[in-house]
Structures are given as C-alpha cells and as structure tokens.
C-alpha positions as CSV (number, residue, x, y, z in Angstrom):
1,M,12.9,26.3,-7.3
2,F,14.7,23.7,-5.1
3,V,18.2,22.7,-5.8
4,A,18.8,19.0,-6.4
5,P,19.4,16.9,-3.3
6,T,22.9,16.0,-2.6
7,R,24.0,12.3,-2.3
8,R,23.6,11.3,1.4
9,A,26.6,9.5,2.9
10,D,24.3,6.8,4.5
11,R,22.5,6.1,1.2
12,A,25.0,4.3,-1.0
13,D,22.3,3.4,-3.5
14,A,21.0,7.0,-3.9
15,P,20.0,7.9,-7.5
16,P,22.2,10.1,-9.6
17,E,21.6,13.9,-9.7
18,P,18.8,14.9,-12.1
19,D,19.2,17.2,-15.0
20,M,17.8,20.4,-13.6
21,S,17.6,22.2,-16.9
22,T,14.2,20.5,-17.6
23,S,13.1,20.0,-14.0
24,H,9.7,21.1,-12.8
25,R,9.9,20.8,-9.1
26,E,7.2,21.6,-6.5
27,A,8.0,23.9,-3.6
28,G,5.5,22.1,-1.4
29,G,3.6,23.5,1.6
30,G,0.3,23.9,-0.3
31,I,-2.8,21.8,0.0
32,P,-3.9,21.2,-3.6
33,S,-7.3,22.0,-5.0
34,I,-9.1,18.8,-5.8
35,G,-10.4,20.1,-9.1
36,A,-7.0,21.3,-10.2
37,L,-5.3,18.1,-9.0
38,F,-7.7,16.0,-11.1
39,S,-7.4,18.3,-14.1
40,E,-3.6,18.3,-14.1
41,T,-3.3,14.6,-13.6
42,L,-5.8,13.8,-16.3
43,T,-4.1,16.1,-18.8
44,D,-0.7,14.5,-18.0
45,V,-2.1,11.0,-18.4
46,M,-3.7,11.8,-21.7
47,N,-0.6,13.6,-23.1
48,N,1.6,10.7,-22.1
49,I,-0.8,7.9,-22.7
50,V,1.8,5.5,-24.1
51,G,4.1,5.9,-21.1
52,Y,1.3,5.4,-18.6
53,L,0.2,2.4,-20.6
54,M,3.7,1.0,-20.0
55,M,3.3,1.6,-16.3
56,G,0.0,-0.2,-16.3
57,L,1.4,-3.1,-18.2
58,A,4.3,-3.4,-15.8
59,L,1.9,-3.4,-12.8
60,M,-0.4,-6.0,-14.4
61,A,2.6,-8.2,-15.3
62,V,3.2,-8.6,-11.6
63,A,-0.2,-8.2,-10.1
64,I,-2.0,-10.8,-12.2
65,P,0.2,-13.8,-11.4
66,V,0.6,-12.7,-7.8
67,G,-3.2,-12.4,-7.5
68,I,-3.8,-15.8,-9.0
69,F,-1.2,-17.3,-6.7
70,A,-2.6,-15.5,-3.7
71,S,-6.2,-16.7,-4.4
72,I,-5.1,-20.3,-4.7
73,V,-2.8,-20.4,-1.7
74,S,-5.1,-18.4,0.6
75,L,-8.0,-20.7,-0.1
76,I,-5.8,-23.8,0.5
77,V,-4.5,-22.2,3.8
78,L,-8.0,-21.2,4.9
79,Y,-10.0,-24.3,4.1
80,G,-7.1,-26.7,4.6
81,V,-6.3,-25.7,8.1
82,M,-9.9,-25.3,9.0
83,G,-10.9,-28.7,7.6
84,V,-8.0,-30.6,9.2
85,G,-8.5,-28.8,12.5
86,V,-12.2,-29.3,12.7
87,F,-11.9,-33.0,11.8
88,A,-9.2,-33.5,14.4
89,S,-11.1,-31.7,17.0
90,L,-14.3,-33.7,16.4
91,A,-12.3,-36.9,16.4
92,G,-10.5,-35.9,19.6
93,G,-13.8,-35.1,21.2
94,A,-15.3,-38.5,20.2
95,A,-12.2,-40.2,21.6
96,M,-12.4,-38.3,24.8
97,Q,-16.1,-39.3,25.2
98,E,-15.3,-42.9,24.5
99,A,-12.4,-42.9,27.0
100,T,-14.2,-41.1,29.8
101,G,-17.8,-41.9,29.1
102,D,-18.6,-38.2,29.6
103,E,-20.6,-37.0,26.6
104,D,-20.6,-33.4,27.7
105,L,-16.8,-33.4,28.0
106,G,-16.3,-34.9,24.6
107,G,-18.7,-32.4,23.0
108,M,-16.9,-29.5,24.7
109,V,-13.5,-30.7,23.5
110,G,-14.9,-31.1,19.9
111,A,-16.5,-27.6,20.0
112,L,-13.6,-25.7,21.5
113,G,-11.2,-27.4,19.2
114,S,-13.3,-26.6,16.1
115,M,-13.6,-23.0,17.1
116,G,-9.9,-22.7,17.7
117,S,-9.1,-24.3,14.4
118,I,-11.4,-21.8,12.6
119,A,-9.7,-18.9,14.4
120,V,-6.2,-20.1,13.6
121,A,-7.2,-20.7,9.9
122,F,-8.5,-17.1,9.6
123,L,-5.4,-15.7,11.4
124,L,-3.1,-17.6,8.9
125,F,-5.3,-16.4,6.0
126,F,-5.0,-12.7,7.0
127,A,-1.3,-13.1,7.8
128,F,-0.7,-14.5,4.2
129,L,-2.6,-11.6,2.7
130,L,-0.6,-9.2,4.8
131,F,2.6,-10.7,3.6
132,L,1.5,-10.4,0.0
133,A,0.6,-6.7,0.5
134,A,4.1,-6.1,1.9
135,A,5.7,-8.0,-0.9
136,M,4.0,-5.7,-3.5
137,A,5.2,-2.6,-1.7
138,P,8.6,-2.3,-3.4
139,L,7.0,-2.3,-6.8
140,S,4.5,0.4,-5.7
141,A,7.4,2.5,-4.4
142,S,9.3,2.1,-7.7
143,L,6.2,3.2,-9.6
144,Y,5.9,6.3,-7.3
145,R,9.5,7.2,-8.1
146,A,9.1,6.7,-11.8
147,I,5.9,8.7,-12.0
148,A,7.4,11.5,-9.8
149,A,10.5,11.7,-12.0
150,H,8.3,12.0,-15.1
151,Q,6.1,14.7,-13.5
152,R,9.3,16.7,-12.6
153,G,10.6,16.3,-16.2
154,E,13.5,14.2,-15.1
155,G,12.5,10.8,-16.3
156,T,10.6,8.9,-19.0
157,L,7.8,6.5,-18.4
158,T,8.8,3.1,-19.8
159,F,8.1,-0.5,-18.9
160,G,11.6,-0.9,-17.4
161,A,11.2,2.4,-15.4
162,A,8.5,0.8,-13.3
163,F,11.1,-1.7,-11.9
164,S,14.2,0.6,-12.0
165,T,14.3,1.3,-8.3
166,I,12.4,-1.7,-6.9
167,T,15.3,-2.7,-4.7
168,Q,15.6,0.7,-3.1
169,D,14.7,0.9,0.6
170,I,12.9,-2.5,0.5
171,G,12.8,-2.8,4.3
172,A,11.2,0.6,4.8
173,T,8.6,0.2,2.0
174,M,7.6,-3.3,3.2
175,G,7.6,-2.2,6.9
176,T,5.4,0.8,6.1
177,V,2.7,-1.3,4.3
178,L,2.8,-3.9,7.1
179,L,2.3,-1.3,9.8
180,V,-0.3,0.7,8.0
181,T,-2.3,-2.5,7.1
182,I,-2.1,-3.7,10.7
183,C,-3.3,-0.4,12.0
184,T,-6.2,-0.6,9.5
185,L,-7.1,-4.2,10.5
186,V,-7.1,-3.2,14.1
187,G,-9.2,-0.2,13.2
188,V,-11.8,-2.5,11.5
189,M,-12.5,-3.9,15.0
190,F,-13.9,-0.5,15.9
191,C,-16.3,-0.4,12.9
192,Y,-15.9,1.9,9.9
193,V,-14.6,4.9,11.7
194,G,-11.7,2.9,13.1
195,A,-10.8,1.7,9.6
196,I,-11.0,5.2,8.1
197,V,-8.7,6.9,10.6
198,P,-5.5,5.0,9.7
199,A,-6.2,5.5,6.0
200,A,-6.6,9.2,6.5
201,L,-3.5,9.6,8.7
202,F,-1.1,7.4,6.7
203,T,-2.2,7.8,3.0
204,F,1.1,9.5,2.1
205,A,3.4,7.3,4.3
206,L,4.5,5.1,1.4
207,P,5.0,8.0,-1.0
208,M,7.2,9.7,1.7
209,V,9.3,6.5,2.0
210,A,9.6,6.3,-1.8
211,L,10.2,10.0,-2.6
212,H,11.9,11.4,0.6
213,R,13.5,8.1,1.8
214,K,12.2,8.3,5.3
215,G,11.9,5.3,7.5
216,A,8.6,3.5,8.1
217,L,7.9,4.9,11.6
218,E,9.1,8.4,10.8
219,S,7.0,8.6,7.6
220,M,3.9,7.5,9.5
221,R,4.6,10.0,12.2
222,L,5.2,12.9,9.9
223,C,2.2,12.1,7.7
224,A,-0.1,11.7,10.7
225,G,1.1,15.1,12.1
226,H,0.5,16.8,8.7
227,A,-3.0,15.2,8.5
228,M,-3.9,16.3,12.0
229,A,-2.6,19.9,11.3
230,H,-4.8,20.1,8.1
231,P,-7.8,17.8,8.8
232,S,-10.3,19.3,6.4
233,E,-7.9,19.4,3.5
234,H,-6.7,15.9,4.0
235,G,-10.2,14.7,4.6
236,L,-11.4,16.1,1.3
237,F,-8.5,14.6,-0.6
238,I,-9.0,11.2,1.1
239,L,-12.7,11.1,0.1
240,A,-11.8,12.1,-3.5
241,Y,-8.9,9.7,-3.6
242,F,-10.8,6.6,-2.4
243,G,-13.8,7.4,-4.5
244,T,-11.5,7.6,-7.5
245,S,-9.9,4.3,-6.5
246,L,-13.3,2.6,-6.5
247,V,-14.1,3.8,-10.0
248,A,-10.5,3.2,-11.3
249,G,-10.7,-0.5,-10.3
250,Y,-13.1,-0.9,-13.3
251,I,-10.7,0.7,-15.8
252,P,-8.1,-1.8,-17.0
253,L,-4.4,-0.7,-17.2
254,F,-5.0,3.1,-16.8
255,G,-7.3,3.0,-13.7
256,H,-4.7,2.1,-11.1
257,V,-1.8,4.2,-12.6
258,F,-4.1,7.2,-12.7
259,V,-4.7,6.8,-9.0
260,L,-0.9,6.5,-8.5
261,A,-0.3,9.6,-10.6
262,L,-2.9,11.5,-8.6
263,A,-1.3,10.5,-5.3
264,V,2.2,11.4,-6.5
265,R,1.1,14.8,-7.7
266,A,-0.8,15.5,-4.4
267,Y,2.2,14.4,-2.4
268,R,4.6,16.6,-4.3
269,K,2.3,19.7,-3.9
270,M,1.9,19.0,-0.2
271,F,5.5,18.0,0.8
272,G,7.5,19.3,-2.1
273,D,10.4,17.9,-4.2
274,G,13.2,19.2,-2.0
275,P,15.7,17.1,0.0
276,E,13.4,17.1,3.0
277,P,9.6,17.1,3.1
278,V,7.9,20.4,3.7
279,L,5.8,20.2,6.9
C-alpha cells in the first residue's frame, strides 16, 4: 500500500491528505485484464448507481448547452465566412475583368479567392471546435479526480464533486487536450493509421495530468513511452476502450461516465495511486 502523497511546495492548491483508513490504492505497474477491468467497473457503477447518475447529470448540465452553442456558432462561422468570402471573391473577379477587359484574369481572381475563402472558413471552424474541446478539459479532469477518489474509497460521488477540482491545473489540462487533438488532426492527413497512433499513444495523458499532476508535454511523453513499451497490452485496451465509447454514446447519462470510470480504473492499475506514476 502506498503512503499518501505529501503536499508539494510548488502546488499551493494541492488537495488535503486523504483518510487512509478506508483507502484502496493501486500499486500500479500491471496491465489490466480487459475482462476483469470491465467486470470491476460495471460492478462499481451498479453498486453506486446514484453517485454515477450525479456524475452523468453534472456532465450533461455542461455538455448540452455547450453543444448547442457550439453547433450554432460553428455553422455561423463556417457558412458566414465562406459565403462572404466567396461573394467578395466573385465580385472582385468581376470588377477585375471589367477594369482590365481580361476575362481569364477575372475568372482566376474569383476562383482563387473563393477557394481561399473556403479554406479559411474550414480552418476557423476546426479552430473553434479545438477551442471548445480544450474548454471542456478542466471538467473532464475534475470528473477523473472525483471518480478516482471514489474508487480509492476517499471520496463520494455527488453532483458537486464533479466540479470540485475544476480549477486545478487548468493550463495543463487544456494544453494536453489541445496538443493531443492537434496531433490527431495531423494524423488524419495520413489516413486512418495516422489518426489511430496519437489516440493509442496519448489516451492516458489527460488522466496523468489530472491524477498525477504532470505537465502536458511530460504526460504525453510518459504515456507514449509506456505505450511503446507495452504495445500489445495498450493496443488491446485501446480497441476495447474506443469500442465501448461508441456503444456508450447511445446510453444517456451512464454511458459516458462508465467510459470515464473504465479509463480511471485502467490508469490506476497501470500507473498506480502513488505520488509518482509507476513506469
């Protein structure tokens, strides 16, 4: 059993020491069996269904309005910039043709301007979605901490617990999601394999920031190193994790929090609950 981590001098907002009398801490260093992982997580969720319901309600209380806002604004940004840019480009091309009498030049100006406007519109669209993903990161990290504390027997799952540490390490949590998402978007350019690689390497980066309070780059580096040292085990978990995520999307309230609970339990078994992650 690990001893409780001491308060770090450079972390003024570190949480108070837990009550170790009821603590169930993981030593880490083990790659979990997928079957056992699912069984333990499902049993935990069913035995604490009210608490996980509160987690789901807290998540939806933020995700639904943010999702509606994102849908409206992203469409305005995409079609607004695209429409204005294309119209201005065509008008500019027509004016160029009228001024020079060169029909080909006017057509080229209109075509290039239209394509540029469409490219800018999509860049702004993806930039906005990237910003929203980063903005949701502190809530995800707070949910990780609340669920981990519950699994260790050191906390209770309540509606307020979902937001209890939302201000902790905001920069690191947002930075991690930004960097991982950018890596994934770049990977998409190299077809499906390129998109899968960042997901496989950095799945546990945000949990590491949340639970071991590492920086964004350090978490990504440590998680990538761990994944490359245990490729088959990580690969099996990633397949099960993303398959579960697809199914969980159709289960209101409990689907997403079950995936979070699964990720937290897997992380704790891999990296432990000690002051430093087990590598």
